[in-house]
SERO-4910 file (N, C-alpha, C, O; in steps of 0.05 Angstrom, whole numbers):
BEGIN
 pado doro    nc1    nc2    nc3   cac1   cac2   cac3    cc1    cc2    cc3    oc1    oc2    oc3
  Met    A     17    -24      0      0      0      0     18     25      0     41     24      8
  Lys    A      6     47    -10     21     73    -10     18     86     18     -5     89     28
  Val    A     40     95     29     39    108     55     57    132     55     76    134     39
  Gly    A     51    152     72     68    175     74     56    197     91     34    195    100
  Thr    A     72    218     95     64    241    111     65    266     93     84    271     79
  Val    A     43    281     94     40    304     77     33    329     94     14    328    110
  Ala    A     48    350     90     43    375    105     28    395     88     32    396     64
  Leu    A     10    410    101     -4    431     88      6    458     98      8    462    122
  Val    A     13    476     80     22    502     87      7    523     71     -6    517     51
  Gly    A      9    548     80     -5    570     66     -9    593     85     -4    591    109
  Arg    A    -17    615     73    -23    639     89    -48    634    106    -62    615    101
  Pro    A    -52    650    127    -76    645    144   -102    646    128   -105    662    110
  Asn    A   -121    629    135   -147    628    124   -148    620     94   -166    628     80
  Ser    A   -129    604     86   -129    595     58   -146    570     55   -151    561     32
  Gly    A   -154    557     76   -172    534     75   -159    508     82   -169    487     75
  Lys    A   -136    509     95   -121    484    102   -138    466    120   -140    442    115
  Ser    A   -149    477    141   -163    461    160   -188    449    148   -195    426    153
  Thr    A   -202    464    132   -226    454    118   -218    431    100   -233    411     98
  Leu    A   -196    433     86   -187    412     68   -180    387     84   -188    365     76
  Val    A   -166    389    106   -160    366    123   -185    352    132   -188    328    131
  Asn    A   -204    369    142   -229    357    152   -244    341    131   -254    319    136
  Asn    A   -245    352    106   -260    338     85   -245    315     73   -257    296     63
  Leu    A   -218    316     73   -203    293     64   -206    269     83   -209    247     74
  Val    A   -204    275    109   -205    254    129   -234    244    133   -238    221    139
  Gly    A   -253    262    129   -281    254    132   -292    258    160   -316    253    165
  Gln    A   -276    268    178   -285    276    205   -273    302    212   -252    311    201
  Lys    A   -285    316    231   -274    342    239   -251    339    258   -254    330    280
  Val    A   -227    346    248   -203    344    265   -189    370    269   -172    373    287
  Ala    A   -196    390    253   -183    416    256   -205    437    257   -225    435    243
  Ile    A   -202    457    274   -223    478    276   -222    495    251   -200    501    240
  Thr    A   -245    504    242   -247    522    219   -264    546    226   -285    543    238
  Ser    A   -255    569    218   -270    593    223   -261    615    205   -239    613    193
  Pro    A   -277    637    202   -268    658    184   -246    676    195   -236    693    181
  Lys    A   -238    671    220   -217    688    232   -190    676    226   -185    652    233
  Pro    A   -171    691    214   -145    679    208   -131    670    233   -136    680    255
  Gln    A   -113    651    230    -95    641    251   -111    627    273   -104    630    297
  Thr    A   -131    611    266   -145    596    286   -131    570    293   -134    560    316
  Thr    A   -115    559    275    -98    536    281    -72    546    293    -56    559    279
  Gln    A    -67    540    318    -43    551    332    -22    530    338     -2    536    351
  Phe    A    -27    505    329     -7    484    332    -12    464    310    -34    463    299
  Pro    A      8    448    302      4    428    281    -16    407    290    -16    398    313
  Ile    A    -34    398    272    -53    377    277    -47    354    258    -46    358    233
  Tyr    A    -45    330    269    -39    307    253    -65    290    250    -78    284    269
  Ala    A    -72    284    225    -96    269    219    -90    248    198    -72    251    182
  Val    A   -106    227    198   -101    204    180   -123    200    159   -146    200    165
  Tyr    A   -114    198    134   -132    190    112   -126    161    106   -103    153    102
  Glu    A   -147    145    105   -144    116    102   -163    106     80   -186    112     80
  Ser    A   -152     90     62   -168     75     42   -157     47     41   -139     40     57
  Glu    A   -168     30     23   -159      2     22   -129     -1     17   -116    -19     29
  Asp    A   -118     17      1    -90     14     -7    -73     38     -2    -52     42    -13
  Thr    A    -84     56     16    -70     81     21    -72     90     50    -93     86     62
  Gln    A    -51    100     62    -52    114     87    -35    138     86    -10    137     82
  Ile    A    -48    161     90    -33    187     89    -37    201    116    -60    205    125
  Ile    A    -15    209    129    -17    226    152    -15    255    143      6    263    132
  Phe    A    -36    270    147    -36    298    140    -28    315    164    -38    310    186
  Val    A    -11    335    160     -3    353    181    -13    381    174     -2    393    155
  Asp    A    -32    391    188    -44    417    184    -28    437    200    -31    438    225
  Thr    A    -12    453    187      5    473    202     -9    499    206    -28    505    192
  Pro    A     -1    515    226    -12    542    229     -6    558    204     14    555    191
  Gly    A    -24    577    197    -19    595    175      5    613    180     10    622    203
  Ile    A     21    617    159     46    632    162     42    661    157     32    669    136
  Phe    A     49    678    177     47    707    175     72    719    164     94    708    168
  Ala    A     70    741    149     93    756    141     95    781    158    116    788    169
  Arg    A     72    796    160     72    820    177     71    812    206     55    796    215
  Leu    A     90    823    221     91    817    250     86    843    266    105    857    271
  Pro    A     61    849    273     56    873    289     70    873    315     81    852    324
  Gly    A     71    896    329     87    898    353     76    884    377     53    873    376
  Gly    A     92    883    398     83    873    424     78    843    425     92    827    412
  Gln    A     58    835    440     52    807    445     45    793    419     53    770    415
  Ala    A     30    806    401     22    794    376     47    787    359     47    765    347
  Lys    A     68    804    360     92    798    345    105    772    355    113    755    339
  Ala    A    107    770    381    119    746    393    103    721    386    115    700    380
  Gln    A     77    723    388     60    700    382     62    692    352     64    668    346
  Asn    A     62    712    334     63    706    306     90    693    299     91    674    283
  Lys    A    112    703    311    138    691    306    139    662    315    150    645    302
  Lys    A    127    657    339    127    630    349    111    611    331    120    589    326
  Val    A     88    621    320     72    604    302     87    599    276     87    577    266
  Asn    A    100    620    265    116    616    241    138    595    244    142    578    227
  Leu    A    152    597    266    174    578    272    163    549    275    176    530    266
  Met    A    139    547    287    127    521    290    120    509    263    126    485    258
  Ala    A    109    525    245    103    515    218    128    506    203    128    486    190
  Glu    A    149    522    205    175    515    192    187    490    203    198    474    189
  Arg    A    184    486    229    196    463    242    182    437    232    195    417    228
  Val    A    156    439    228    141    415    218    152    407    191    154    383    185
  Leu    A    158    427    174    168    421    147    195    408    147    204    398    126
  Arg    A    209    409    169    236    397    170    235    370    183    255    357    188
  Glu    A    210    360    189    207    333    199    208    314    175    213    323    152
  Glu    A    202    289    179    202    269    157    176    271    141    157    256    145
  Ile    A    176    291    123    152    296    106    158    285     78    180    289     67
  Asp    A    139    272     66    142    261     39    133    280     17    144    279     -5
  Ala    A    115    298     23    105    318      4     93    341     18     85    339     42
  Ile    A     91    364      4     79    388     16     57    398     -3     60    399    -27
  Leu    A     34    405     10     13    418     -5     13    448      2     11    455     26
  Tyr    A     17    464    -18     17    493    -13    -11    503    -22    -17    504    -46
  Ile    A    -27    511     -3    -55    519     -8    -56    549    -12    -48    565      5
  Val    A    -67    558    -35    -71    586    -40   -100    591    -47   -114    574    -58
  Asp    A   -109    615    -39   -137    623    -43   -138    643    -66   -129    666    -63
  His    A   -148    635    -89   -147    652   -113   -166    676   -111   -164    694   -127
  Thr    A   -183    677    -90   -201    700    -87   -188    723    -72   -200    744    -69
  Arg    A   -163    719    -63   -149    740    -49   -124    747    -65   -110    730    -76
  Lys    A   -117    773    -66    -93    782    -80    -69    770    -66    -68    764    -42
  Arg    A    -48    765    -82    -23    756    -71    -12    778    -52    -14    802    -58
  Gly    A     -3    768    -29      8    787    -10     37    780     -3     48    760    -13
  Ile    A     49    795     15     77    789     22     79    763     38    100    751     41
  Glu    A     56    753     49     56    727     62     62    705     42     76    686     50
  Glu    A     54    708     17     60    688     -3     90    687     -7    102    665    -10
  Asn    A    103    710     -7    132    710    -11    146    696     12    166    683      9
  Arg    A    135    700     36    146    687     60    144    656     57    163    642     63
  Val    A    120    647     49    117    618     46    135    607     24    148    586     28
  Leu    A    135    621      1    152    611    -21    182    610    -13    196    592    -20
  Gly    A    190    630      2    218    630     12    225    606     28    247    595     26
  Ile    A    206    598     45    210    574     61    211    549     44    228    532     47
  Leu    A    192    547     25    189    523      8    213    519    -10    221    496    -16
  Arg    A    225    541    -19    247    539    -38    272    526    -25    290    516    -39
  Lys    A    273    526      1    295    514     15    291    484     21    309    471     32
  Ile    A    267    474     14    261    446     21    259    430     -5    243    436    -23
  Asn    A    275    409     -6    278    393    -31    261    367    -29    272    345    -29
  Ile    A    235    370    -28    217    347    -29    194    355    -48    190    378    -54
  Pro    A    179    335    -58    157    342    -77    137    362    -65    129    360    -42
  Lys    A    129    381    -82    111    402    -73     88    404    -93     92    405   -117
  Ile    A     63    406    -82     39    408    -99     26    435    -93     20    442    -70
  Leu    A     22    451   -114      8    476   -112    -22    470   -113    -32    459   -133
  Val    A    -37    477    -92    -66    472    -91    -81    498    -92    -80    514    -73
  Ile    A    -95    503   -114   -111    528   -117   -138    522   -105   -154    507   -117
  Asn    A   -144    535    -83   -169    530    -69   -191    550    -76   -186    571    -86
  Lys    A   -215    543    -69   -240    559    -71   -248    564   -100   -257    585   -107
  Ile    A   -245    543   -117   -253    546   -145   -284    547   -148   -294    552   -170
  Asp    A   -298    541   -126   -327    545   -127   -335    574   -128   -358    581   -135
  Lys    A   -316    592   -122   -321    621   -123   -309    632   -149   -285    629   -153
  Lys    A   -325    645   -165   -315    656   -190   -305    684   -187   -286    692   -201
  Glu    A   -317    699   -169   -310    727   -165   -306    733   -136   -322    722   -119
  Pro    A   -287    750   -128   -265    759   -145   -245    736   -150   -245    716   -135
  Ser    A   -229    739   -170   -208    719   -176   -182    733   -184   -182    751   -201
  Tyr    A   -161    724   -171   -134    735   -177   -117    711   -186    -93    710   -181
  Arg    A   -130    693   -200   -116    668   -209    -90    674   -224    -70    661   -221
  Glu    A    -90    695   -241    -67    701   -257    -43    709   -240    -20    706   -248
  Glu    A    -48    720   -216    -26    729   -199    -11    705   -188     12    707   -179
  Tyr    A    -24    681   -189    -11    657   -178      1    640   -201     14    619   -196
  Arg    A     -4    648   -225      4    631   -248     34    626   -249     43    604   -256
  Phe    A     50    646   -242     79    644   -244     90    622   -225    111    611   -230
  Met    A     74    616   -204     84    596   -184     84    568   -196     99    551   -186
  Glu    A     68    562   -216     64    535   -225     91    521   -233     94    497   -229
  Asp    A    109    537   -244    135    525   -253    152    516   -229    171    501   -233
  Glu    A    146    526   -205    162    519   -182    152    494   -167    164    485   -148
  Phe    A    130    483   -177    117    460   -163    117    435   -181    117    438   -206
  Asp    A    116    412   -169    116    387   -183     89    381   -195     87    368   -216
  Ser    A     68    390   -183     40    387   -193     23    411   -185     30    425   -166
  Val    A      2    415   -200    -18    436   -194    -46    423   -194    -53    411   -214
  Val    A    -61    427   -173    -89    417   -172   -107    439   -163   -101    453   -144
  Glu    A   -130    443   -177   -149    463   -169   -173    449   -155   -183    429   -165
  Ile    A   -180    459   -131   -201    446   -115   -219    466   -102   -214    490   -103
  Ser    A   -241    456    -91   -257    471    -72   -258    453    -46   -271    433    -46
  Ala    A   -243    462    -26   -242    446     -1   -270    445     12   -278    423     21
  Ile    A   -284    467     12   -309    468     27   -331    452     12   -349    441     25
  Lys    A   -329    450    -15   -349    435    -30   -339    407    -36   -352    391    -49
  Ala    A   -314    400    -27   -302    374    -32   -299    368    -62   -302    345    -70
  Lys    A   -295    389    -77   -292    385   -106   -263    380   -114   -245    394   -105
  Asn    A   -259    359   -130   -232    351   -140   -214    340   -119   -190    338   -123
  Leu    A   -225    332    -96   -208    321    -75   -196    294    -84   -174    288    -77
  Pro    A   -212    276    -98   -199    252   -109   -176    257   -127   -156    242   -127
  Leu    A   -177    279   -143   -155    286   -161   -131    294   -144   -108    288   -151
  Leu    A   -136    308   -122   -114    316   -104   -101    292    -92    -76    290    -91
  Val    A   -116    273    -82   -105    248    -71    -89    233    -92    -67    223    -86
  Lys    A    -99    232   -116    -84    218   -138    -58    232   -143    -37    219   -148
  Ala    A    -57    259   -142    -32    273   -146    -12    267   -123     12    264   -128
  Ile    A    -23    266    -99     -6    260    -75      7    233    -78     31    229    -72
  Leu    A     -9    213    -87      0    185    -88     25    182   -105     41    164   -101
  Lys    A     29    200   -125     52    198   -142     78    201   -127     99    192   -136
  Tyr    A     77    214   -104    101    220    -89    104    203    -63    122    208    -47
  Leu    A     86    184    -59     88    167    -36    100    140    -43    100    132    -67
  Lys    A    111    126    -24    124    100    -28    107     77    -18     88     81     -3
  Glu    A    113     54    -28    100     29    -18    111     23     10    135     26     15
  Gly    A     94     15     28    103      8     54     80     -3     72     58     -7     62
  Glu    A     86     -6     97     67    -15    117     53      9    130     64     31    130
  Arg    A     29      4    141     15     26    155     32     38    177     45     23    192
  Thr    A     32     64    178     46     78    200     29     77    225     39     75    248
  Val    A      2     78    221    -17     79    243    -34     54    241    -46     48    220
  Ala    A    -37     39    263    -53     14    263    -82     21    260    -91     42    269
  Lys    A    -97      3    248   -126      8    242   -141     14    268   -159     30    268
  Glu    A   -134      0    290   -149      4    315   -146     32    326   -161     41    343
  Glu    A   -125     47    316   -120     74    326   -136     94    310   -135    118    316
  Leu    A   -151     86    289   -164    104    271   -192    112    278   -205    127    264
  Ala    A   -202    102    301   -229    110    309   -231    140    312   -252    152    306
  Tyr    A   -210    152    322   -209    182    323   -185    190    307   -162    184    314
  Pro    A   -189    205    285   -167    210    266   -146    230    274   -125    230    261
  Ala    A   -150    247    294   -130    266    301   -111    253    321   -118    250    345
  Leu    A    -87    246    312    -69    230    329    -59    244    353    -53    231    373
  Asn    A    -56    270    352    -42    284    373    -60    302    390    -51    320    404
  Ile    A    -87    297    389   -105    313    405   -120    295    424   -134    277    416
  Asp    A   -117    301    450   -132    286    470   -160    298    473   -166    319    461
  Ser    A   -177    285    488   -205    294    489   -208    322    499   -225    337    489
  Lys    A   -194    330    520   -196    357    530   -188    378    510   -201    399    506
  Leu    A   -167    373    495   -158    392    475   -178    393    452   -182    415    442
  Tyr    A   -190    371    445   -211    371    424   -234    389    433   -244    405    417
  Ile    A   -242    387    458   -264    403    468   -256    432    468   -272    449    460
  Glu    A   -232    438    477   -222    466    478   -222    478    450   -231    501    447
  Glu    A   -212    463    431   -211    474    403   -240    478    392   -244    497    378
  Asn    A   -258    460    400   -285    463    391   -298    489    402   -311    504    387
  Ile    A   -294    494    427   -306    518    440   -292    543    428   -306    563    423
  Arg    A   -266    542    424   -252    565    413   -262    572    385   -265    595    378
  Glu    A   -267    551    369   -278    556    342   -305    570    344   -310    589    329
  Lys    A   -323    561    362   -349    573    364   -347    602    374   -363    619    365
  Ala    A   -328    607    391   -324    635    400   -316    653    377   -326    675    374
  Phe    A   -298    643    359   -290    658    336   -314    663    317   -317    684    307
  Leu    A   -330    642    313   -353    645    295   -373    665    305   -385    680    290
  Val    A   -378    665    332   -398    684    343   -388    712    345   -402    731    340
  Leu    A   -362    715    352   -351    742    358   -337    754    335   -332    778    334
  Arg    A   -328    738    315   -314    748    291   -290    765    299   -274    757    316
  Asp    A   -288    789    287   -264    806    291   -262    818    319   -241    829    326
  Glu    A   -284    816    335   -283    829    361   -266    813    381   -257    824    401
  Leu    A   -262    787    376   -249    770    396   -218    773    393   -208    769    371
  Pro    A   -204    778    415   -175    780    413   -162    753    410   -173    733    419
  Tyr    A   -139    752    397   -125    727    393   -116    714    418   -113    689    419
  Asn    A   -112    729    440   -101    717    464   -122    704    482   -116    697    504
  Val    A   -146    702    472   -166    686    487   -158    657    487   -148    647    466
  Arg    A   -162    643    509   -156    614    509   -178    600    524   -192    611    540
  Ile    A   -180    574    519   -201    557    531   -187    537    549   -167    525    541
  Thr    A   -197    533    573   -187    513    591   -210    495    600   -229    505    611
  Val    A   -207    469    595   -227    450    605   -218    440    632   -196    428    634
  Asp    A   -234    444    652   -226    437    680   -237    409    688   -226    396    705
  Gln    A   -259    401    676   -272    376    684   -288    363    662   -303    377    648
  Val    A   -284    337    658   -302    321    641   -310    297    657   -293    281    665
  Ala    A   -335    294    663   -344    272    681   -371    262    671   -388    277    663
  Glu    A   -374    235    674   -400    223    667   -416    221    693   -407    211    713
  Arg    A   -441    231    692   -458    231    715   -476    206    715   -476    190    696
  Glu    A   -489    202    737   -505    177    741   -527    174    720   -534    151    713
  Asn    A   -537    196    710   -559    194    689   -548    189    661   -563    189    642
  Gly    A   -521    185    659   -509    180    633   -500    205    618   -487    203    597
  Met    A   -507    228    628   -499    253    615   -471    260    622   -462    256    645
  Phe    A   -456    271    603   -429    280    608   -429    310    616   -442    326    603
  Tyr    A   -416    316    638   -414    343    648   -386    354    641   -365    342    647
  Ile    A   -386    376    627   -360    389    619   -360    417    630   -377    433    624
  Lys    A   -339    423    646   -335    450    657   -311    462    643   -290    451    643
  Ala    A   -315    486    631   -294    499    616   -295    529    621   -316    541    626
  Arg    A   -271    542    618   -269    571    621   -258    583    596   -239    573    583
  Leu    A   -269    606    588   -258    623    567   -242    645    582   -253    660    597
  Ile    A   -216    646    577   -199    664    592   -188    686    573   -177    679    552
  Thr    A   -192    711    580   -184    733    563   -169    753    579   -166    750    604
  Ala    A   -160    775    566   -140    792    579   -151    817    592   -137    830    607
  Ala    A   -176    824    588   -187    849    599   -217    846    604   -230    830    591
  Asp    A   -227    863    622   -255    863    629   -273    869    605   -295    859    602
  Arg    A   -263    887    587   -279    895    564   -283    871    546   -304    868    533
  Tyr    A   -263    853    544   -266    829    527   -285    809    541   -301    796    527
  Lys    A   -284    808    567   -302    790    582   -331    798    577   -348    781    571
  Lys    A   -337    824    578   -364    833    573   -373    828    545   -396    820    540
  Met    A   -354    830    526   -359    825    498   -367    796    494   -385    790    479
  Ile    A   -351    778    506   -356    749    503   -382    741    515   -397    725    504
  Ile    A   -389    752    539   -414    745    553   -438    756    537   -458    742    534
  Gly    A   -436    781    529   -458    793    514   -480    803    532   -481    795    555
  Ala    A   -498    819    521   -520    830    536   -538    807    546   -548    791    530
  Gly    A   -542    806    572   -559    786    584   -548    758    581   -563    738    582
  Gly    A   -522    756    576   -509    730    572   -515    716    546   -511    692    543
  Lys    A   -524    732    526   -534    720    501   -511    707    485   -515    685    475
  Arg    A   -488    720    483   -467    710    467   -455    684    478   -450    665    463
  Ile    A   -450    684    504   -438    660    516   -457    636    514   -449    613    511
  Lys    A   -483    642    515   -503    621    512   -502    609    483   -505    585    480
  Ile    A   -499    627    463   -498    617    436   -473    601    431   -473    580    419
  Ile    A   -450    611    442   -425    596    440   -428    568    452   -420    548    440
  Gly    A   -439    567    476   -442    542    490   -461    523    475   -456    499    474
  Ser    A   -483    534    465   -502    517    451   -490    505    425   -495    481    420
  Met    A   -476    521    410   -463    511    385   -442    490    392   -441    469    378
  Ala    A   -426    495    412   -405    475    419   -418    449    430   -409    428    422
  Arg    A   -438    452    446   -451    428    457   -463    411    436   -460    386    436
  Arg    A   -477    423    416   -490    408    395   -469    392    379   -474    369    372
  Glu    A   -447    405    373   -427    391    357   -413    369    373   -408    347    362
  Leu    A   -408    374    398   -396    353    415   -415    329    418   -406    306    418
  Glu    A   -441    334    420   -460    312    422   -461    296    396   -463    271    397
  Leu    A   -459    309    373   -458    295    348   -433    278    346   -434    256    336
  Ala    A   -411    289    355   -385    275    352   -383    252    371   -370    232    364
  Thr    A   -396    253    394   -393    232    414   -417    214    418   -416    193    430
  Ser    A   -440    222    406   -465    208    409   -473    206    439   -484    186    448
  Gln    A   -466    227    454   -472    228    482   -487    254    489   -483    274    475
  Lys    A   -504    253    509   -517    278    519   -496    293    535   -482    281    552
  Ile    A   -494    319    531   -473    335    544   -485    359    558   -502    373    546
  Phe    A   -476    365    582   -482    390    595   -456    406    595   -436    397    608
  Leu    A   -456    429    582   -431    445    579   -434    470    596   -451    487    591
  Asp    A   -417    472    616   -417    494    636   -394    513    628   -370    506    633
  Leu    A   -400    536    617   -380    555    608   -380    580    626   -401    590    633
  Thr    A   -356    589    634   -352    614    648   -331    630    634   -315    619    618
  Val    A   -330    656    639   -310    674    627   -294    687    649   -306    698    668
  Glu    A   -267    686    647   -250    698    667   -230    717    654   -225    716    630
  Val    A   -219    735    671   -199    754    661   -172    747    674   -170    743    698
  Glu    A   -152    745    658   -125    741    667   -107    760    652   -101    755    628
  Glu    A    -99    782    664    -87    805    650    -61    797    637    -48    813    624
***
């Protein structure tokens, strides 16, 4: 069978996490309209009768590094993405969004990729959207890549073509991950982290640009009660009182929406009834 490890890179919000989720067939990476929602590499497995691919979804690579705490965080995330690419990777997918103009972030990504001598596939994402399109701005890149595939990650369009392109660069071998380990496809995420990422995604979706990047989620307790319901206690921790008020919303409306969305998805993922207890705290 064909086996290998494939890393996904690209600027923030290019659709890497959506692509991983739809390739694997289960939700393993959070997806939201806010750039830089993936803050650490996520490892997930694609499995078929004769193929096993470990996908590594890296954080989006920033070029602009604003001052202060954001600069330090962005630099840390960039280094993390680069470190993943220096592991034992068999191929790289460079995801670009043709509906956005080329920016200096693309130059940053290309500069990293030019130093790495392994097969690279240019993946043009969001072909379900016709306008706006800056496809011609990315045309020059094609000569620097071993293959080019156009897809829609969100519509799952041309994903079999992408897998076929990947297979050209993988070797014959034995499974890296045993079948019994595939019940949950994200290899490096434990249950608490999965819950935290789920809640963080819903916070991004509800609050959009109002939510600061330094918000974090901490799960304090996961317990099964006598009635069979799972009780989950979690905190959203942010840096200032004004953000706390923003997250809670008037009459607690926003935190209720965040909790309801997260609870519904967790119940679908686990087939269990869940009581989700969310609070918001300030840690300057």
